[in-house]
Backbone as JSON Lines, residues from 0, in Angstrom:
{"i":0,"aa":"M","n":[223.76,195.02,70.32],"ca":[222.3,195.15,69.76],"c":[221.58,193.96,69.0]}
{"i":1,"aa":"V","n":[220.04,193.94,68.85],"ca":[220.09,192.34,67.75],"c":[219.87,193.19,66.52]}
{"i":2,"aa":"S","n":[220.32,192.11,65.63],"ca":[220.5,192.8,64.07],"c":[219.54,191.6,63.57]}
{"i":3,"aa":"F","n":[219.37,191.81,62.17],"ca":[218.51,191.63,61.16],"c":[218.05,189.87,61.12]}
{"i":4,"aa":"H","n":[219.31,189.72,61.28],"ca":[219.05,187.73,61.65],"c":[218.55,187.75,62.86]}
{"i":5,"aa":"D","n":[219.45,188.25,63.97],"ca":[218.38,187.92,65.32],"c":[216.97,187.71,64.96]}
{"i":6,"aa":"V","n":[216.75,188.7,64.46],"ca":[214.66,188.88,64.51],"c":[214.22,188.53,64.19]}
{"i":7,"aa":"A","n":[215.12,187.58,63.26],"ca":[214.48,186.02,62.09],"c":[214.32,185.07,63.81]}
{"i":8,"aa":"E","n":[214.62,185.17,65.02],"ca":[213.68,184.2,65.37],"c":[212.41,184.26,66.22]}
{"i":9,"aa":"V","n":[211.4,185.77,65.5],"ca":[210.22,185.82,65.95],"c":[209.71,184.85,65.16]}
{"i":10,"aa":"A","n":[209.51,184.01,64.3],"ca":[208.97,183.24,63.43],"c":[208.69,182.36,64.66]}
{"i":11,"aa":"A","n":[209.99,181.84,65.27],"ca":[210.01,180.94,66.31],"c":[209.69,181.05,67.87]}
{"i":12,"aa":"S","n":[210.26,182.05,67.79],"ca":[209.74,182.99,69.5],"c":[209.15,183.95,69.2]}
{"i":13,"aa":"P","n":[207.57,184.25,68.94],"ca":[206.62,185.34,68.65],"c":[206.47,186.2,69.97]}
{"i":14,"aa":"Y","n":[206.66,185.73,71.21],"ca":[206.31,186.42,72.12],"c":[208.15,187.14,72.2]}
{"i":15,"aa":"P","n":[208.23,188.32,73.17],"ca":[208.96,189.26,73.6],"c":[209.5,188.29,74.84]}
{"i":16,"aa":"A","n":[209.42,187.42,75.1],"ca":[210.15,186.85,76.66],"c":[209.96,186.05,76.41]}
{"i":17,"aa":"Q","n":[209.97,185.02,75.14],"ca":[210.26,183.85,75.01],"c":[210.92,184.19,73.94]}
{"i":18,"aa":"L","n":[212.09,185.59,73.64],"ca":[212.66,185.94,72.59],"c":[213.54,186.61,73.14]}
{"i":19,"aa":"A","n":[213.78,186.86,74.06],"ca":[214.62,187.78,74.87],"c":[215.15,186.17,74.94]}
{"i":20,"aa":"K","n":[214.99,185.12,75.68],"ca":[215.32,184.07,76.34],"c":[216.46,183.17,75.01]}
{"i":21,"aa":"E","n":[215.71,183.26,74.06],"ca":[216.52,182.27,72.71],"c":[217.42,183.59,72.7]}
{"i":22,"aa":"L","n":[217.5,185.02,72.52],"ca":[219.12,186.0,72.31],"c":[219.52,186.03,72.95]}
{"i":23,"aa":"V","n":[218.95,185.49,74.2],"ca":[219.71,186.02,75.35],"c":[220.31,186.92,75.93]}
{"i":24,"aa":"I","n":[219.0,187.93,76.52],"ca":[219.25,189.1,76.23],"c":[218.38,190.07,77.5]}
{"i":25,"aa":"P","n":[218.43,190.61,78.16],"ca":[217.02,190.97,78.95],"c":[215.52,191.32,78.19]}
{"i":26,"aa":"K","n":[214.81,191.31,79.21],"ca":[213.22,191.34,78.7],"c":[213.39,192.85,78.51]}
{"i":27,"aa":"A","n":[213.52,193.92,78.84],"ca":[213.53,195.08,78.98],"c":[214.44,196.22,77.45]}
{"i":28,"aa":"S","n":[215.86,194.86,77.36],"ca":[216.49,195.58,75.9],"c":[214.95,195.04,74.56]}
{"i":29,"aa":"V","n":[214.99,193.8,74.71],"ca":[214.1,193.34,73.9],"c":[212.39,194.18,73.63]}
{"i":30,"aa":"T","n":[212.23,195.02,74.54],"ca":[210.85,196.02,74.53],"c":[211.63,196.83,73.59]}
{"i":31,"aa":"V","n":[212.78,197.63,73.74],"ca":[213.69,198.3,73.39],"c":[213.75,198.75,72.23]}
{"i":32,"aa":"Y","n":[214.29,197.24,71.12],"ca":[214.42,196.54,69.84],"c":[213.17,196.57,69.28]}
{"i":33,"aa":"V","n":[212.14,195.93,69.94],"ca":[210.97,196.06,69.47],"c":[209.79,197.53,69.38]}
{"i":34,"aa":"R","n":[209.94,198.01,70.58],"ca":[209.35,200.18,70.31],"c":[209.76,200.4,68.21]}
{"i":35,"aa":"N","n":[211.74,200.38,68.93],"ca":[212.13,200.63,67.65],"c":[212.14,199.9,66.0]}
{"i":36,"aa":"L","n":[211.6,198.51,66.14],"ca":[211.44,197.98,64.79],"c":[210.19,198.02,64.65]}
{"i":37,"aa":"V","n":[209.07,198.04,65.35],"ca":[206.99,198.81,65.44],"c":[207.56,200.18,64.73]}
{"i":38,"aa":"A","n":[208.35,201.62,65.87],"ca":[208.5,202.23,64.66],"c":[208.97,202.57,63.16]}
{"i":39,"aa":"K","n":[209.48,201.65,63.32],"ca":[209.99,201.6,61.75],"c":[209.38,200.76,60.7]}
{"i":40,"aa":"G","n":[208.3,200.88,60.55],"ca":[207.57,199.27,60.2],"c":[208.49,198.08,59.72]}
{"i":41,"aa":"F","n":[209.25,197.49,60.59],"ca":[209.72,196.32,60.18],"c":[209.37,195.63,60.82]}
{"i":42,"aa":"M","n":[208.15,195.37,62.51],"ca":[207.41,194.83,63.0],"c":[206.12,194.86,63.02]}
{"i":43,"aa":"R","n":[205.18,194.25,63.55],"ca":[204.09,194.49,64.45],"c":[204.01,194.34,65.75]}
{"i":44,"aa":"R","n":[203.41,194.51,66.26],"ca":[203.73,193.6,67.68],"c":[201.86,193.99,68.38]}
{"i":45,"aa":"E","n":[201.15,193.48,68.0],"ca":[200.24,192.94,68.52],"c":[199.5,192.2,69.73]}
{"i":46,"aa":"I","n":[198.34,192.3,70.46],"ca":[197.29,191.28,71.22],"c":[196.95,189.88,71.04]}
{"i":47,"aa":"D","n":[197.97,189.01,71.04],"ca":[198.01,187.59,71.22],"c":[196.4,187.77,71.03]}
{"i":48,"aa":"D","n":[195.22,186.7,69.95],"ca":[193.91,186.37,70.26],"c":[194.19,184.84,70.92]}
{"i":49,"aa":"A","n":[194.52,183.48,71.21],"ca":[194.41,182.67,72.64],"c":[194.71,183.15,73.79]}
{"i":50,"aa":"D","n":[195.67,184.16,74.23],"ca":[195.97,184.77,75.1],"c":[195.76,186.68,75.57]}
{"i":51,"aa":"L","n":[194.93,186.84,76.14],"ca":[194.53,188.47,75.31],"c":[195.73,189.31,77.08]}
{"i":52,"aa":"R","n":[196.69,188.72,77.79],"ca":[197.91,189.27,78.55],"c":[198.91,189.32,78.03]}
{"i":53,"aa":"R","n":[198.74,188.76,76.6],"ca":[200.77,188.44,75.75],"c":[200.29,189.14,74.6]}
{"i":54,"aa":"H","n":[201.55,190.05,74.27],"ca":[201.27,190.3,72.73],"c":[202.56,189.81,71.41]}
{"i":55,"aa":"R","n":[201.8,189.52,71.35],"ca":[202.65,188.2,69.35],"c":[203.26,189.51,68.95]}
{"i":56,"aa":"L","n":[204.42,189.0,68.72],"ca":[205.17,189.73,67.61],"c":[205.13,188.9,66.31]}
{"i":57,"aa":"E","n":[205.56,189.73,65.22],"ca":[205.02,189.67,63.59],"c":[206.16,190.42,63.22]}
{"i":58,"aa":"L","n":[207.31,190.2,61.58],"ca":[207.86,190.52,60.73],"c":[207.07,191.91,60.51]}
{"i":59,"aa":"T","n":[206.51,192.61,59.72],"ca":[206.38,193.58,58.24],"c":[207.12,192.5,56.73]}
{"i":60,"aa":"E","n":[206.0,193.09,55.94],"ca":[207.18,192.21,54.25],"c":[208.02,193.56,54.47]}
{"i":61,"aa":"A","n":[208.12,194.79,55.12],"ca":[209.4,195.41,55.41],"c":[210.27,195.19,56.03]}
{"i":62,"aa":"G","n":[209.66,193.88,57.19],"ca":[210.88,193.02,58.2],"c":[211.23,192.23,57.6]}
{"i":63,"aa":"E","n":[210.95,191.88,56.9],"ca":[211.08,189.95,55.79],"c":[212.0,190.74,55.04]}
{"i":64,"aa":"A","n":[211.81,191.48,54.49],"ca":[213.1,192.65,53.28],"c":[214.92,192.52,53.81]}
{"i":65,"aa":"A","n":[214.49,192.91,54.7],"ca":[215.43,193.58,56.14],"c":[216.23,192.64,56.43]}
{"i":66,"aa":"R","n":[215.07,191.35,56.64],"ca":[215.31,190.26,57.39],"c":[216.43,189.14,56.44]}
{"i":67,"aa":"D","n":[215.85,189.6,54.94],"ca":[216.59,188.84,54.09],"c":[217.64,189.15,53.53]}
{"i":68,"aa":"R","n":[217.93,190.46,53.11],"ca":[218.67,191.36,52.74],"c":[219.87,191.07,53.67]}
{"i":69,"aa":"S","n":[219.65,191.25,55.05],"ca":[220.67,191.02,56.45],"c":[220.83,189.59,55.96]}
{"i":70,"aa":"F","n":[220.78,188.68,56.04],"ca":[220.95,187.11,55.44],"c":[222.19,186.75,55.11]}
{"i":71,"aa":"A","n":[221.63,188.09,53.35],"ca":[222.4,187.51,51.7],"c":[223.89,188.27,52.63]}
{"i":72,"aa":"A","n":[223.35,189.78,52.94],"ca":[224.85,190.09,53.11],"c":[225.48,189.37,53.75]}
{"i":73,"aa":"L","n":[225.68,188.98,54.85],"ca":[226.09,187.92,55.1],"c":[226.67,186.53,55.25]}
{"i":74,"aa":"A","n":[225.96,186.39,54.07],"ca":[226.55,185.11,53.49],"c":[227.32,185.17,52.91]}
{"i":75,"aa":"A","n":[227.44,186.2,51.92],"ca":[228.36,186.92,51.57],"c":[229.4,187.17,51.72]}
{"i":76,"aa":"A","n":[229.17,187.81,53.15],"ca":[230.97,187.87,53.56],"c":[231.49,186.5,53.79]}
{"i":77,"aa":"F","n":[230.57,185.38,54.63],"ca":[231.31,184.46,55.01],"c":[231.75,183.57,53.92]}
{"i":78,"aa":"E","n":[231.61,183.84,52.8],"ca":[231.74,183.36,51.78],"c":[232.69,183.58,50.79]}
{"i":79,"aa":"R","n":[233.01,185.07,50.72],"ca":[234.1,185.79,51.36],"c":[235.27,184.81,51.94]}
{"i":80,"aa":"R","n":[235.39,184.94,52.78],"ca":[236.23,184.29,54.16],"c":[236.43,182.47,54.01]}
{"i":81,"aa":"L","n":[235.1,182.22,53.86],"ca":[235.59,180.17,52.57],"c":[236.55,180.99,52.45]}
{"i":82,"aa":"A","n":[236.47,181.57,51.15],"ca":[237.6,181.3,49.65],"c":[238.98,181.5,50.1]}
{"i":83,"aa":"L","n":[239.14,182.13,51.29],"ca":[240.52,182.51,51.98],"c":[241.31,180.3,52.09]}
{"i":84,"aa":"I","n":[240.17,180.1,52.57],"ca":[240.41,178.61,52.75],"c":[240.64,177.36,52.06]}
{"i":85,"aa":"G","n":[241.15,176.12,51.76],"ca":[241.65,174.89,51.31],"c":[240.5,174.45,51.25]}
{"i":86,"aa":"P","n":[239.61,173.83,50.9],"ca":[238.65,172.56,50.36],"c":[238.9,171.15,51.57]}
{"i":87,"aa":"G","n":[239.91,171.38,51.69],"ca":[240.17,170.09,52.21],"c":[239.6,171.15,53.57]}
{"i":88,"aa":"D","n":[240.08,171.95,53.95],"ca":[239.62,173.05,55.66],"c":[238.53,173.32,55.43]}
{"i":89,"aa":"R","n":[238.24,173.6,54.16],"ca":[236.68,173.66,54.1],"c":[235.78,172.08,54.88]}
{"i":90,"aa":"A","n":[235.85,171.28,54.29],"ca":[235.27,170.17,54.57],"c":[235.54,169.99,55.77]}
{"i":91,"aa":"D","n":[236.26,170.21,56.69],"ca":[236.96,170.46,57.81],"c":[235.78,170.98,58.86]}
{"i":92,"aa":"L","n":[236.06,172.65,58.59],"ca":[235.3,173.24,59.63],"c":[233.56,173.09,59.02]}
{"i":93,"aa":"A","n":[233.0,172.26,57.59],"ca":[231.67,172.21,57.37],"c":[231.9,170.47,58.51]}
{"i":94,"aa":"R","n":[232.49,169.64,58.74],"ca":[232.2,169.03,59.53],"c":[232.42,168.8,60.93]}
{"i":95,"aa":"I","n":[232.8,170.16,61.16],"ca":[232.97,170.53,62.71],"c":[232.02,171.37,63.08]}
{"i":96,"aa":"L","n":[231.27,172.51,62.42],"ca":[230.03,172.63,62.14],"c":[228.84,171.9,62.95]}
{"i":97,"aa":"T","n":[228.91,170.91,61.25],"ca":[227.62,170.08,61.77],"c":[227.79,169.08,62.65]}
{"i":98,"aa":"A","n":[228.74,168.87,63.55],"ca":[229.03,168.04,65.19],"c":[228.55,168.95,65.94]}
{"i":99,"aa":"L","n":[228.65,170.27,66.59],"ca":[228.38,171.34,66.45],"c":[226.69,171.9,66.76]}
{"i":100,"aa":"L","n":[226.16,171.05,66.21],"ca":[224.8,172.13,65.54],"c":[223.47,170.22,65.87]}
{"i":101,"aa":"A","n":[224.56,169.57,66.25],"ca":[223.83,167.74,66.28],"c":[223.83,168.25,67.76]}
{"i":102,"aa":"P","n":[222.02,167.69,68.06],"ca":[221.39,167.44,68.7],"c":[221.93,166.45,70.0]}
{"i":103,"aa":"G","n":[222.53,167.48,71.49],"ca":[223.02,167.19,72.16],"c":[224.25,167.83,72.56]}
{"i":104,"aa":"A","n":[224.81,168.49,71.13],"ca":[225.75,169.35,71.2],"c":[226.53,169.85,72.0]}
{"i":105,"aa":"G","n":[225.15,170.15,72.94],"ca":[225.36,171.22,73.88],"c":[225.64,171.13,75.28]}
{"i":106,"aa":"A","n":[225.18,169.77,75.63],"ca":[225.97,168.95,76.5],"c":[227.69,169.48,76.33]}
{"i":107,"aa":"V","n":[227.55,169.66,78.19],"ca":[229.08,169.42,77.92],"c":[230.01,168.41,79.12]}
{"i":108,"aa":"P","n":[230.83,168.26,77.95],"ca":[231.13,166.33,78.62],"c":[231.85,166.5,79.72]}
{"i":109,"aa":"S","n":[232.08,165.53,80.59],"ca":[232.53,165.14,82.35],"c":[233.68,165.68,82.42]}
{"i":110,"aa":"A","n":[235.13,165.61,81.01],"ca":[236.28,165.54,80.74],"c":[237.0,167.17,81.42]}
{"i":111,"aa":"L","n":[235.68,167.67,80.99],"ca":[236.16,169.16,80.77],"c":[236.41,169.51,82.63]}
């Protein structure tokens, strides 16, 4: 199921096919999720002025508010988990996560 923090990708990937690729889910699934979010007033789906064959997705004000609440809840839950480990382990975790997010981190080493 797509969550509001997944939907945050709409700003960077405003086209359904592009969004499906970013979220690594089938295009048909994106269509269903978008229809549901449009029906609930969280998203708009409009013809793209630059290419009339494509639809462009955009979060509504309600969608942005729901996304922000989702991020806040996720951050609070993560903070509660971080409180379970000591400062040294937090520093190690931060270093490891930063390394994983570095450019080229997705490349598989030849030793594997």
